[in-house]
C-alpha positions as MATLAB code, in Angstrom:
seq = 'MGNAVTLEMIYDEVKQVNKRLSLIEDVIEEVIINGLPVARISKNKKEAMCRSIEEMKKGNCVTLEELKSA';
ca = [
     133.770   74.542   68.680;
     134.497   75.872   72.164;
     131.952   78.682   71.724;
     128.957   76.504   70.881;
     125.662   77.548   72.431;
     123.634   74.731   73.880;
     119.909   74.461   74.399;
     120.565   74.295   78.129;
     122.458   77.604   77.992;
     119.538   79.241   76.188;
     117.065   77.758   78.670;
     119.123   79.045   81.627;
     119.230   82.531   80.118;
     115.462   82.540   79.558;
     114.959   81.484   83.189;
     117.137   84.381   84.341;
     115.171   86.843   82.197;
     111.916   85.504   83.654;
     113.251   85.986   87.189;
     114.281   89.572   86.424;
     110.892   90.337   84.867;
     109.160   88.895   87.911;
     111.197   91.164   90.178;
     110.341   94.173   88.010;
     106.637   93.252   88.141;
     106.838   92.997   91.931;
     108.451   96.429   92.210;
     105.867   98.009   89.905;
     103.048   96.394   91.872;
     104.508   97.656   95.139;
     104.815  101.196   93.769;
     101.228  101.130   92.508;
      99.798   99.728   95.737;
     101.810  102.055   97.985;
     100.863  105.054   95.855;
      97.140  104.344   95.958;
      96.468  105.876   99.400;
      97.986  109.138   98.140;
      95.664  109.030   95.126;
      92.630  108.682   97.444;
      91.163  105.661   95.729;
      88.327  103.840   97.420;
      88.982  100.510   99.103;
      86.841   98.731   96.475;
      88.785  100.254   93.574;
      92.083   99.435   95.250;
      90.975   95.805   95.686;
      89.834   95.664   92.059;
      93.217   96.955   90.903;
      94.978   94.332   93.033;
      92.821   91.627   91.423;
      93.687   93.012   87.984;
      97.386   92.869   88.790;
      97.039   89.241   89.890;
      95.217   88.401   86.648;
      97.992   90.018   84.606;
     100.612   88.014   86.515;
      98.750   84.852   85.532;
      99.020   85.927   81.897;
      95.423   87.017   81.556;
      95.174   90.259   79.627;
      93.080   93.286   80.379;
      92.690   96.443   78.361;
      93.692   99.838   79.676;
      90.030  100.803   79.691;
      89.150   97.767   81.828;
      91.911   98.667   84.264;
      90.764  102.291   84.409;
      87.188  101.249   85.163;
      88.287   98.806   87.897;
];
């Protein structure tokens, strides 16, 4: 049984996936934030979008409509 998969191996793989997803989230956030000045969004709306992104990172969900109205 040299090819047996252990719980530790699965856990390590899940950790790696989480790290990659975190990096992807960071890149998407950076693109959104850097693109906002081009879109001419008010400072208040930009701050609201940043707060929404932070809430999503914490696992709190928002609807697309809530994000649009932010």
